C-alpha positions in Angstrom: -157.7 1.9 -22.9 -159.1 2.1 -26.5 -161.6 4.9 -25.7 -159.0 6.9 -23.8 -155.7 6.3 -25.5 -156.9 6.4 -29.1 -157.9 10.1 -28.7 -155.6 12.4 -30.8 -154.7 14.6 -27.8 -153.3 11.6 -25.9 -151.7 8.7 -27.7 -151.3 5.0 -27.7 -149.7 3.3 -25.7 -149.9 4.8 -22.2 -146.5 5.6 -20.7 -147.6 4.0 -17.3 -150.4 2.1 -15.7 -150.6 2.8 -12.0 -152.7 0.9 -9.5 -152.6 -1.4 -6.5 -151.3 -4.9 -6.5 -154.8 -6.4 -6.8 -155.0 -5.2 -10.4 -152.5 -7.8 -11.6 -155.7 -9.9 -11.9 -157.9 -7.0 -12.8 -157.3 -3.9 -14.9 -153.7 -4.7 -15.8 -154.7 -8.2 -17.0 -157.9 -7.3 -18.8 -156.2 -4.4 -20.6 -153.3 -6.6 -21.6 -155.5 -9.3 -23.1 -157.8 -7.1 -25.1 -155.0 -4.8 -26.4 -152.9 -7.8 -27.5 -155.9 -9.1 -29.4 -156.7 -5.7 -30.9 -153.3 -4.1 -31.4 -150.7 -6.9 -31.0 -149.1 -5.3 -28.0 -149.7 -4.1 -24.4 -151.5 -0.8 -24.0 -148.8 0.5 -21.7 -145.0 0.8 -21.8 -144.7 0.3 -18.0 -146.7 -0.9 -15.1 -146.2 0.3 -11.5 -148.0 -1.4 -8.6 -148.2 -0.3 -5.0 -149.2 -1.9 -1.7 -152.1 -0.8 0.5 -152.2 1.6 3.4 -152.2 -0.2 6.8 -151.8 1.0 10.4 -148.6 0.9 12.4 -149.3 -2.7 13.4 -149.7 -3.8 9.8 -153.5 -4.2 10.0 -155.9 -3.2 7.3 -157.6 0.1 8.0 -161.4 0.0 8.6 -163.9 2.2 10.2 -165.2 -0.6 12.4 -161.7 -1.1 13.8 -161.3 2.6 14.4 -157.8 2.7 12.9 -158.5 4.9 9.9 -156.4 8.1 9.5 -158.4 10.5 7.2 -156.2 12.5 4.7 -158.4 15.6 5.4 -157.5 15.4 9.0 -153.7 15.2 8.3 -153.9 18.1 5.8 -155.8 20.3 8.3 -153.3 19.5 11.1 -149.9 19.2 9.3 -150.5 20.4 5.8 -150.8 18.7 2.4 -147.1 18.6 1.8 -146.4 16.5 5.0 -148.9 14.0 3.7 -147.3 14.1 0.3 -143.9 13.6 1.9 -145.1 10.6 3.8 -146.3 9.0 0.5 -143.0 9.9 -1.3 -140.8 8.6 1.6 -142.6 5.3 1.9 -141.5 2.2 -0.1 -144.7 1.5 -2.0 -143.5 -2.0 -3.1 -144.9 -3.3 0.2 -147.8 -2.3 2.4 -147.6 1.4 3.5 -147.8 1.9 7.2 -149.2 5.2 8.6 -149.8 6.3 12.2 -149.7 9.6 14.2 -146.1 8.7 15.2 -145.0 8.1 11.7 -146.6 11.4 10.5 -144.9 13.2 13.4 -141.5 11.9 12.2 -142.4 12.9 8.6 -143.4 16.4 9.8 -139.9 16.7 11.5 -138.3 15.7 8.2 -140.4 18.2 6.3 -139.4 21.0 8.7 -135.7 20.2 8.2 -136.1 20.5 4.4 -138.2 23.7 4.6 -135.9 25.4 7.1 -132.9 24.5 4.9 -134.6 26.3 2.0 -135.5 29.2 4.2 -131.8 29.5 5.3 -130.6 29.5 1.7 -133.2 32.1 0.7 -132.3 34.4 3.6 -128.6 34.3 2.8 -129.2 35.2 -0.8 -130.5 38.6 0.3 -128.7 41.2 -1.8 -127.4 38.6 -4.3 -128.1 39.3 -8.0 -127.1 36.2 -10.1 -126.2 38.3 -13.2 -123.7 40.5 -11.4 -122.6 38.7 -8.2 -122.1 35.1 -9.4 -118.5 33.9 -8.9 -117.1 31.7 -11.8 -116.7 28.1 -10.7 -113.0 28.2 -11.1 -112.7 31.1 -8.6 -115.0 29.6 -5.9 -113.7 28.9 -2.5 -112.7 25.2 -2.2 -115.5 24.4 0.3 -118.0 25.9 -2.1 -116.7 23.8 -5.0 -117.0 20.7 -2.8 -120.7 21.6 -2.1 -121.4 21.9 -5.8 -119.7 18.6 -6.6 -121.7 17.0 -3.8 -124.9 18.6 -5.2 -124.0 17.4 -8.8 -123.6 13.8 -7.6 -126.9 14.0 -5.8 -128.6 15.6 -8.8 -127.6 12.6 -10.9 -129.0 10.2 -8.3 -132.2 12.1 -8.0 -132.9 12.1 -11.7 -132.1 8.4 -11.9 -134.4 7.6 -9.0 -137.3 9.6 -10.4 -136.9 7.8 -13.7 -137.1 4.5 -11.8 -140.1 5.7 -9.7 -137.9 5.3 -6.6 -139.5 8.3 -4.8 -138.5 7.0 -1.3 -134.9 7.1 -2.4 -135.3 10.7 -3.6 -136.8 11.7 -0.2 -134.2 9.9 1.8 -131.2 11.3 -0.1 -132.5 14.9 -0.2 -133.3 14.9 3.5 -129.8 13.5 4.3 -128.3 16.3 2.1 -130.3 19.0 3.9 -129.7 17.6 7.4 -126.0 16.3 7.2 -124.2 17.9 4.3 -125.8 21.3 4.6 -127.2 21.7 8.1 -124.6 19.8 10.1 -121.6 21.0 8.2 -121.6 23.5 5.3 -124.1 26.0 6.5 -122.6 26.0 9.9 -119.1 26.7 8.6 -120.1 29.5 6.2 -121.9 31.6 8.8 -118.7 33.4 9.6 -118.2 34.4 6.0 -121.9 35.4 5.6 -122.2 37.5 8.7 -118.7 38.9 9.3 -117.1 39.1 5.9 -117.4 42.0 3.5 -120.8 42.1 2.0 -119.4 42.2 -1.6 -116.2 40.3 -0.8 -115.2 37.1 -2.7 -115.6 34.8 0.3 -119.2 35.9 0.9 -120.1 36.0 -2.8 -118.6 32.6 -3.3 -120.8 31.1 -0.6 -123.8 32.9 -2.1 -123.0 31.5 -5.5 -122.9 28.0 -4.2 -126.1 28.4 -2.2 -127.8 29.9 -5.3 -126.9 26.9 -7.5 -127.9 24.5 -4.7 -131.3 26.2 -4.2 -131.9 26.0 -8.0 -131.3 22.2 -7.7 -133.2 21.7 -4.4 -136.4 23.3 -5.5 -136.6 21.1 -8.6 -135.8 17.9 -6.5 -138.6 18.8 -4.2 -141.2 19.9 -6.8 -142.8 16.4 -7.5 -143.0 15.6 -3.8 -143.6 19.0 -2.0 -145.4 20.9 -4.8 -146.9 23.6 -2.6 -143.6 24.3 -0.7 -141.6 24.3 -3.9 -143.9 26.9 -5.4 -143.5 29.0 -2.3 -139.7 28.8 -2.5 -139.9 29.5 -6.3 -141.7 32.8 -5.7 -138.9 34.1 -3.5 -135.9 33.0 -5.5 -133.8 35.7 -7.4 -134.2 35.7 -11.1 -131.9 33.2 -12.9 -128.7 34.1 -14.8 -129.5 36.0 -18.0 -133.3 36.3 -17.2 -135.4 39.2 -16.0 -138.0 36.9 -14.4 -138.8 33.3 -13.6 -141.3 30.9 -15.1 -144.7 31.2 -13.4 -144.3 27.8 -11.8 -141.4 25.5 -10.8 -143.5 22.7 -12.4 -142.8 24.3 -15.8 -139.1 24.5 -15.2 -136.5 22.2 -16.8 -133.8 20.4 -14.8 -131.1 22.8 -13.7 -127.6 22.3 -15.3 -124.9 22.1 -12.6 -122.4 24.8 -13.6 -119.3 22.6 -13.7 -116.9 22.5 -16.7 -114.9 19.3 -17.1 -111.6 21.0 -16.2 -113.0 21.8 -12.7 -113.3 18.1 -11.9 -109.5 17.7 -12.1 -108.3 20.4 -9.8 -104.8 20.0 -8.5 -104.5 18.4 -5.0 -103.6 21.8 -3.5 -107.0 23.2 -4.5 -109.1 20.0 -4.1 -109.4 19.5 -0.3 -110.6 16.1 1.1 -113.5 17.6 2.9 -114.8 14.2 4.1 -111.6 13.8 6.1 -111.9 17.4 7.4 -115.4 16.6 8.5 -114.2 13.5 10.4 -111.5 15.6 12.1 -114.1 18.3 12.9 -116.3 15.7 14.6 -113.3 14.5 16.6 -112.5 18.0 17.7 -116.1 18.7 18.7 -116.1 15.6 21.0 -113.1 17.1 22.8 -114.7 20.6 22.9 -117.9 19.1 24.4 -115.8 17.8 27.4 -114.6 21.4 28.0 -118.2 22.7 27.6 -119.5 20.1 30.1 -116.7 21.1 32.5 -117.7 24.7 32.3 -114.4 25.8 30.8 -115.9 27.2 27.5 -119.3 28.3 26.2 -119.2 28.0 22.4 -116.5 26.4 20.3 -115.1 29.8 19.5 -113.9 30.1 23.1 -111.4 27.4 22.5 -108.0 26.9 20.9 -107.0 23.5 19.5 -103.7 21.8 18.8 -103.8 18.9 16.4 -101.0 16.3 16.3 -101.3 14.4 12.9 -99.4 12.1 10.7 -97.9 13.4 7.4 -101.0 12.8 5.3 -103.4 14.7 7.7 -100.8 17.4 8.3 -100.5 18.0 4.6 -104.3 18.1 4.2 -104.8 20.5 7.1 -101.8 22.6 6.1 -103.6 23.2 2.7 -106.2 25.2 4.6 -103.7 27.2 6.6 -105.2 29.7 9.0 -108.6 29.1 7.5 -108.7 25.7 9.2 -110.1 27.6 12.3 -113.2 28.6 10.3 -113.8 25.0 9.2 -113.5 23.7 12.8 -115.1 26.9 14.2 -112.4 27.5 16.8 -110.4 30.7 17.5 -107.0 29.0 16.9 -106.2 25.7 15.3 -102.5 24.7 15.1 -101.2 21.5 13.4 -98.1 19.7 14.7 -96.3 16.4 13.8 -97.8 13.4 15.6 -94.4 12.7 17.3 -94.6 16.0 19.1 -97.9 15.2 20.9 -97.9 15.8 24.7 -99.0 13.1 27.1 -102.4 14.8 27.7 -103.5 14.8 24.0 -106.6 12.8 23.3 -106.4 10.2 20.6 -109.4 10.3 18.3 -110.0 9.4 14.6 -106.3 8.8 13.8 -104.9 12.0 15.3 -104.3 13.5 18.7 -106.1 16.6 20.0 -105.3 19.0 22.8 -108.0 21.7 23.4 -108.2 24.5 26.0 -110.0 27.7 26.6 -108.5 30.7 24.9 -106.8 33.4 27.0 -107.2 36.1 24.3 -109.8 38.8 24.1 -113.0 38.2 22.1 -113.7 40.2 18.9 -117.2 41.6 19.2 -117.9 41.2 15.4 -116.8 37.6 14.6 -116.6 36.3 18.3 -113.1 34.8 17.7 -110.6 35.2 20.5 -107.6 36.7 18.8 -104.3 38.1 20.1 -104.7 41.3 17.9 -108.0 42.4 19.5 -107.4 45.7 21.1 -104.3 46.6 19.0 -106.2 48.7 16.4 -106.7 52.3 17.5 -109.8 53.0 15.5 -111.5 49.7 16.3 -110.0 48.3 19.5 -113.0 45.9 19.9 -112.2 44.1 16.6 -109.6 41.6 15.4 -107.4 42.4 12.4 -109.6 40.5 10.0 -112.7 42.3 11.0 -111.0 45.6 10.8 -110.1 44.9 7.2 -113.6 43.8 6.4 -115.1 46.9 8.0 -112.7 49.5 7.0 -111.6 48.8 3.4 -110.9 46.6 0.5 -108.0 44.7 2.0 -110.0 41.5 2.7 -108.7 38.0 3.4 -109.5 35.5 0.7 -110.8 32.4 2.5 -109.8 29.0 1.3 -108.6 30.4 -2.0 
């Protein structure tokens, strides 16, 4: 430690000593004794110890036992970032198990994260941050929810990195990609992205949220998935107020989440309880799956849904108005008082649901079954909303 840390380009003490648990009686101990004698203090500010790599059965790896997994083999088959993700996702405070099955699960998690980044990048096509970013106060409610969720996760990730809890970072980021984004948000906004006006507020609002999330995501991933992060970095649009990016994401600072304090205190009418909406969506999907299994519908857009809810849920769902159908991905969603529920309504998650196949024609652009399809002379194949989005500036402002 004296020959290394006393060099002018480095500095004494070391920020961190990192080694296996056997060094409590070795390097850590001998460094501590000699430095206290020479300098009156430890040669490090912190010590981090890790367990040793073992096989799936917890046995020490050895060539004679034939249970060694060579890093070079993993890298050639799955890539270096999958191996890095396995390291980052493993709790190093105990022995670290590795096997082909564990690596296969890690590869699945890696693909989920990578595909999420690819989706975000693909849907930022044609988006220029300097001219197309929507101010936070004007974002669609669902997009503001996503940024709040990302802001909370960003705080957690920073704290976990500072505490060297890399497996918590890995777990939380994967959950965000798989559940918050993949299973909900990205599914809901597809209609806005693919059938809304290219330069309309609903689409630009979603792109703004995805842009900010991608700026956060690439930084969360950089210490773990360095090669993938650099690849993502090279395809991202230039940031606000800049003509180009830094050469490497590893040179970037943390990204400031663009929330002003006033945005955290929106009125209830604009601050939707999206967690409850997600629970209702899951309940509706269970009923739609029954129709799908029975052969009555193909996709969820082939269905109409009636919800019979108590006053709290009715108020919540009423806040969304007609746009509730986009959140639940159904052609029609109607909300009624719980007392009006018919005998055949299914009870699920605190409300009652009656779902059936729609009898209306299908819009060829958005695939919603709407009663106004065929009523527009110039575009008889489209619903009224798609006619507006195709023909002129009179667009619907979703979840405004």
